[in-house]
C-alpha positions as CSV (number, residue, x, y, z in Angstrom):
1,X,25.5,86.2,67.8
2,X,26.0,82.9,69.6
3,X,29.6,82.6,68.4
4,X,30.3,86.2,69.5
5,X,29.0,85.3,73.0
6,X,31.1,82.3,73.2
7,X,34.2,84.2,72.2
8,X,33.4,87.0,74.7
9,X,32.9,84.5,77.5
10,X,36.1,82.6,76.5
11,X,38.1,85.9,76.6
12,X,36.7,86.7,80.0
13,X,37.6,83.2,81.3
14,X,41.1,83.4,80.0
15,X,41.6,86.9,81.5
16,X,40.3,85.6,84.9
17,X,42.5,82.5,84.6
18,X,45.6,84.7,84.0
19,X,44.7,86.9,87.0
20,X,44.1,83.8,89.2
21,X,47.4,82.3,88.0
22,X,49.5,85.3,89.0
23,X,47.6,85.6,92.3
24,X,48.5,82.0,93.2
25,X,52.0,82.4,91.9
26,X,52.6,85.5,94.0
27,X,51.2,83.7,97.1
28,X,53.5,80.7,96.6
29,X,56.7,82.5,95.5
30,X,59.2,83.2,98.2
31,X,60.2,86.8,98.8
32,X,63.7,87.8,97.6
33,X,65.6,90.2,99.8
34,X,68.0,91.2,97.0
35,X,67.9,91.5,93.2
36,X,71.2,90.5,91.5
37,X,69.8,91.8,88.2
38,X,68.9,95.2,89.5
39,X,71.8,95.2,92.1
40,X,69.6,96.5,94.9
41,X,67.7,95.4,98.0
42,X,64.0,94.7,97.5
43,X,61.1,95.8,99.7
44,X,60.1,93.0,102.0
45,X,56.7,92.5,103.5
46,X,56.0,95.6,105.8
47,X,54.8,95.1,109.3
48,X,51.4,96.4,110.1
49,X,51.0,98.9,112.9
50,X,48.5,101.6,113.7
51,X,51.1,104.3,113.4
52,X,52.1,103.2,109.9
53,X,48.5,102.8,108.9
54,X,47.6,106.3,110.1
55,X,50.6,107.9,108.4
56,X,50.1,106.1,105.1
57,X,53.6,104.5,105.3
58,X,52.1,101.0,105.4
59,X,50.2,101.5,102.1
60,X,53.2,103.0,100.5
61,X,55.5,100.2,101.6
62,X,53.0,97.5,100.6
63,X,52.6,98.9,97.1
64,X,56.4,98.9,96.8
65,X,56.5,95.3,98.2
66,X,54.0,94.1,95.6
67,X,56.0,95.8,92.8
68,X,59.4,94.4,94.0
69,X,58.2,90.9,94.7
70,X,56.0,90.4,91.7
71,X,56.7,87.0,90.0
72,X,58.8,87.1,86.8
73,X,59.8,90.7,87.7
74,X,63.0,90.7,85.6
75,X,61.1,89.5,82.5
76,X,58.5,92.3,82.9
77,X,61.2,94.9,83.3
78,X,63.0,93.7,80.1
79,X,59.6,93.6,78.3
80,X,58.9,97.2,79.3
81,X,62.4,98.2,78.2
82,X,62.0,96.6,74.8
83,X,58.5,98.2,74.4
84,X,60.0,101.6,75.1
85,X,62.6,101.1,72.4
86,X,60.0,99.7,70.0
87,X,58.0,103.0,70.5
88,X,61.1,104.9,69.4
89,X,61.8,106.4,72.9
90,X,65.4,105.2,73.0
91,X,65.4,105.3,76.8
92,X,63.9,103.5,79.8
93,X,64.0,104.8,83.4
94,X,66.1,107.8,82.3
95,X,68.8,105.5,80.8
96,X,69.5,106.3,77.2
97,X,70.3,103.4,74.8
98,X,73.1,104.8,72.6
99,X,74.8,102.3,70.3
100,X,78.2,103.3,71.9
101,X,77.2,103.1,75.5
102,X,74.3,103.4,78.0
103,X,74.0,107.0,79.3
104,X,72.2,108.1,82.5
105,X,72.3,111.9,82.6
106,X,71.5,113.7,85.8
107,X,68.1,115.4,85.2
108,X,67.9,117.1,88.6
109,X,70.1,117.6,91.6
110,X,69.9,118.6,95.3
111,X,71.3,122.1,95.2
112,X,71.0,122.5,99.0
113,X,73.1,119.3,99.5
114,X,75.6,120.5,96.8
115,X,76.1,123.9,98.4
116,X,76.4,122.4,101.9
117,X,79.1,120.0,100.6
118,X,81.1,122.8,99.1
119,X,80.9,124.6,102.4
120,X,82.1,121.5,104.3
121,X,85.1,121.0,102.0
122,X,85.9,124.7,102.3
123,X,85.9,124.7,106.1
124,X,87.9,121.5,106.1
125,X,90.5,122.9,103.8
126,X,90.8,126.1,105.8
127,X,91.8,124.0,108.8
128,X,94.2,121.7,106.9
129,X,96.6,123.2,104.4
130,X,97.4,119.8,102.8
131,X,94.0,119.0,101.4
132,X,93.7,118.1,97.7
133,X,90.2,118.0,96.1
134,X,89.4,115.9,93.0
135,X,85.9,115.5,91.5
136,X,85.5,112.8,88.9
137,X,83.0,113.7,86.1
138,X,80.2,111.4,85.2
139,X,80.6,109.9,81.7
140,X,77.6,111.9,80.5
141,X,79.8,115.0,81.0
142,X,82.7,113.5,79.0
143,X,80.5,112.2,76.3
144,X,77.8,114.9,76.3
145,X,77.6,115.0,72.5
146,X,76.0,111.5,72.6
147,X,73.0,112.8,74.6
148,X,69.8,113.8,72.8
149,X,70.2,117.4,71.7
150,X,67.0,118.8,73.3
151,X,67.4,116.9,76.5
152,X,67.3,119.2,79.6
153,X,69.9,117.9,82.1
154,X,72.2,119.2,84.8
155,X,75.5,120.7,83.6
156,X,77.8,118.7,85.8
157,X,80.9,120.2,84.3
158,X,79.7,123.6,85.5
159,X,79.1,122.2,89.0
160,X,82.6,120.8,89.1
161,X,84.0,124.2,88.2
162,X,81.8,125.9,90.8
163,X,82.9,123.5,93.5
164,X,86.6,124.1,92.6
165,X,86.2,127.9,92.6
166,X,85.0,127.9,96.2
167,X,86.8,124.9,97.8
168,X,89.9,126.6,99.2
169,X,91.6,123.2,98.6
170,X,94.3,122.3,96.0
171,X,92.0,121.3,93.2
172,X,92.9,118.5,90.9
173,X,91.4,118.9,87.4
174,X,90.7,115.3,86.3
175,X,87.8,116.3,83.9
176,X,90.0,117.7,81.2
177,X,92.4,114.7,81.3
178,X,89.5,112.3,80.7
179,X,88.0,114.5,77.9
180,X,91.4,114.5,76.2
181,X,91.4,110.7,76.2
182,X,87.7,110.1,75.5
183,X,88.4,108.2,72.3
184,X,89.8,105.3,74.5
185,X,87.9,102.9,76.7
186,X,87.9,105.0,79.9
187,X,84.3,104.4,81.1
188,X,82.3,101.2,81.2
189,X,79.6,101.1,78.5
190,X,77.1,99.6,80.9
191,X,78.1,101.2,84.2
192,X,78.7,104.7,85.7
193,X,82.3,104.0,86.8
194,X,85.5,104.6,84.9
195,X,87.5,101.6,83.7
196,X,91.0,100.7,84.9
197,X,92.3,102.7,82.0
198,X,90.2,105.7,83.0
199,X,91.5,105.3,86.5
200,X,95.1,105.2,85.2
201,X,94.6,108.6,83.4
202,X,93.1,109.9,86.6
203,X,96.1,108.7,88.6
204,X,98.4,110.5,86.2
205,X,96.8,113.8,86.9
206,X,96.8,113.1,90.6
207,X,100.5,112.2,90.5
208,X,101.4,115.6,89.0
209,X,99.5,117.4,91.8
210,X,100.6,115.1,94.7
211,X,104.3,115.0,93.7
212,X,104.4,111.3,92.8
213,X,106.2,109.4,90.1
214,X,104.2,108.9,87.0
215,X,104.4,105.5,85.2
216,X,104.1,105.1,81.5
217,X,101.2,103.0,80.5
218,X,103.6,100.6,78.7
219,X,105.2,99.7,82.0
220,X,102.1,97.8,83.2
221,X,101.4,94.1,82.8
222,X,97.7,94.5,81.9
223,X,95.5,91.5,82.6
224,X,91.9,90.8,81.5
225,X,89.8,89.5,84.4
226,X,86.3,89.5,83.0
227,X,84.4,89.9,79.7
228,X,80.9,89.6,81.2
229,X,80.4,92.8,83.3
230,X,77.0,94.4,83.0
231,X,76.8,97.4,85.4
232,X,74.5,99.8,87.1
233,X,73.0,101.3,83.9
234,X,71.9,97.9,82.7
235,X,70.4,97.3,86.2
236,X,68.5,100.6,86.1
237,X,67.2,100.4,82.6
238,X,66.3,96.7,82.0
239,X,68.4,96.6,78.9
240,X,69.7,93.2,80.0
241,X,70.7,92.2,76.5
242,X,73.2,95.0,76.1
243,X,76.7,93.8,75.2
244,X,78.8,93.3,78.4
245,X,81.9,95.2,79.3
246,X,85.4,93.8,79.8
247,X,87.4,94.4,83.0
248,X,91.2,94.5,83.4
249,X,93.8,95.2,86.0
250,X,97.1,97.1,85.6
251,X,98.7,96.5,89.0
252,X,99.5,93.0,90.4
253,X,99.3,92.2,94.1
254,X,102.4,93.2,96.1
255,X,103.4,90.8,98.9
256,X,105.2,93.6,100.8
257,X,101.9,95.3,101.3
258,X,99.5,94.8,104.2
259,X,95.8,95.7,103.7
260,X,93.3,95.9,106.5
261,X,89.6,96.2,105.6
262,X,87.1,97.2,108.2
263,X,83.9,96.2,106.2
264,X,82.7,94.2,109.2
265,X,83.6,96.8,111.8
266,X,86.9,95.1,112.7
267,X,90.2,94.8,111.0
268,X,90.5,91.9,108.6
269,X,93.4,91.1,106.3
270,X,92.4,91.8,102.7
271,X,93.8,92.4,99.2
272,X,93.5,94.8,96.3
273,X,91.2,92.4,94.4
274,X,88.3,90.1,95.4
275,X,88.0,87.6,92.6
276,X,84.9,86.0,94.1
277,X,82.9,89.0,92.8
278,X,83.8,88.2,89.2
279,X,81.2,85.4,89.5
280,X,78.5,87.8,90.7
281,X,76.4,90.5,89.2
282,X,78.2,93.5,90.8
283,X,81.6,92.7,89.4
284,X,83.0,96.2,90.2
285,X,83.3,95.0,93.8
286,X,86.2,93.0,92.5
287,X,88.2,96.1,93.5
288,X,88.8,95.9,97.3
289,X,85.4,94.1,97.9
290,X,83.2,97.1,97.4
291,X,82.0,99.8,99.9
292,X,83.6,99.8,103.3
293,X,84.0,102.4,106.1
294,X,87.8,102.1,106.3
295,X,90.8,100.5,104.5
296,X,94.3,100.9,105.9
297,X,97.3,100.0,103.7
298,X,100.9,99.7,104.8
299,X,103.8,99.4,102.3
300,X,107.1,98.8,104.0
301,X,109.1,99.3,100.8
302,X,107.7,102.7,99.8
303,X,108.9,106.2,100.7
304,X,108.0,107.4,104.2
305,X,104.9,109.3,103.1
306,X,101.3,109.0,104.2
307,X,97.9,110.0,102.8
308,X,94.3,110.0,103.9
309,X,91.8,109.5,101.0
310,X,88.1,110.4,101.5
311,X,86.5,108.4,98.8
312,X,83.5,106.9,97.0
313,X,83.6,103.9,94.8
314,X,85.5,105.6,92.0
315,X,88.5,105.3,94.2
316,X,88.5,101.5,94.3
317,X,89.9,101.0,90.8
318,X,92.3,104.0,91.1
319,X,93.8,103.0,94.5
320,X,96.1,100.2,93.1
321,X,98.0,102.9,91.1
322,X,98.9,104.8,94.3
323,X,99.9,101.9,96.6
324,X,103.5,101.8,95.6
325,X,104.0,105.6,96.3
326,X,103.1,105.7,100.0
327,X,104.2,103.9,103.1
328,X,100.8,104.3,104.7
329,X,97.3,105.0,103.1
330,X,94.0,105.3,104.9
331,X,90.9,105.2,102.8
332,X,87.6,106.4,104.4
333,X,84.1,106.4,103.1
334,X,82.1,109.1,105.0
335,X,78.9,107.2,104.3
336,X,79.9,104.4,106.6
337,X,82.6,105.9,108.8
338,X,81.1,107.0,112.1
339,X,84.2,107.9,114.2
340,X,85.6,111.4,114.7
341,X,87.5,112.2,111.5
342,X,89.5,114.9,113.4
343,X,90.6,112.5,116.0
344,X,91.6,110.0,113.3
345,X,93.7,112.6,111.4
346,X,95.4,113.8,114.6
347,X,96.3,110.2,115.5
348,X,98.0,109.5,112.2
349,X,99.4,113.0,111.2
350,X,99.0,112.4,107.5
351,X,101.3,114.2,105.1
352,X,98.5,114.7,102.5
353,X,94.7,114.5,102.5
354,X,92.8,113.8,99.3
355,X,89.0,114.1,98.8
356,X,88.3,112.0,95.8
357,X,84.7,111.2,94.6
358,X,82.4,111.3,91.6
359,X,80.5,114.5,91.0
360,X,77.2,112.6,91.3
361,X,78.1,111.6,94.9
362,X,79.1,115.2,95.7
363,X,75.7,116.4,94.7
364,X,73.7,113.7,96.5
365,X,75.5,112.5,99.6
366,X,74.7,114.2,102.9
367,X,77.7,112.9,104.9
368,X,80.4,115.5,104.0
369,X,79.6,117.3,107.3
370,X,81.7,114.5,108.9
371,X,84.8,116.2,107.5
372,X,84.5,118.7,110.3
373,X,83.7,116.4,113.2
């Protein structure tokens, strides 16, 4: 009995010591504003106010703060992911660990947002007879056979077809092109974006619709730029050990092209590629430096033709394939562009307008109303 009492007391002391250790460690540790591993901003210490306290916002924010700033957070996330796999679940945080790639199917979507976005595109196309509309499928649509058979998820292929049927724009069917080439490396295994090869196939379909010359894949001098890219699906799942992706470029920089990037709110000379991001977690920002409200590209050696592209991040790796075809390209991200789009279009009198984004963005983003402002 005495030995049992000693063991019981010892267990209690060890448990209390562990709690005390983590309490002190969390007090000492400095807050981190951003998680490179998860590729997102973390909750910082919330400011206390009577209004927040009464509404419950302070409690909610403080719980999120404790979760985000807990010491050894990345190790705990990885441990949870491994535990889920050990239990035979094959997924963590709705990211499925398939031996071929990580898959993150859309389990629900905002129907109201999706319907509103279709209506915004339709109204925009009715006012502009030179609008092309291209929705890029998520890789779970292209590789749907890799998902668990009984998994209930949103049929994004059907949503693409529905959007096209009501858009009143000139629809560009990229989905079928990607499905035809699915045996190749067209999507990153660890990220939701397409690879440069996937973007190439997308550009071929666009070229047919936009009246551009189409280059054979053998004409490109392809270059490997990274072999250590772990993307958004790794960040979301905690499968940090998953084999990294490789990244390549097809198109070299052209000295006859001037690129202005407005990421800071003012025009700054830029380039197609930002190699400094290859040393960081979010390597996809290598293409044009990541999200920005506006990019303007002038090519003095190209045909006298201009295009406005309304984009999301899928456009970044595709844009190099279009640069040689236009004398002037404007690329706008409605999430960050807060000027009047109508005024901007009237100012530049574009020959063509292309709405190009991933289907996930089209079902989630609330900024497509800016098309008609």
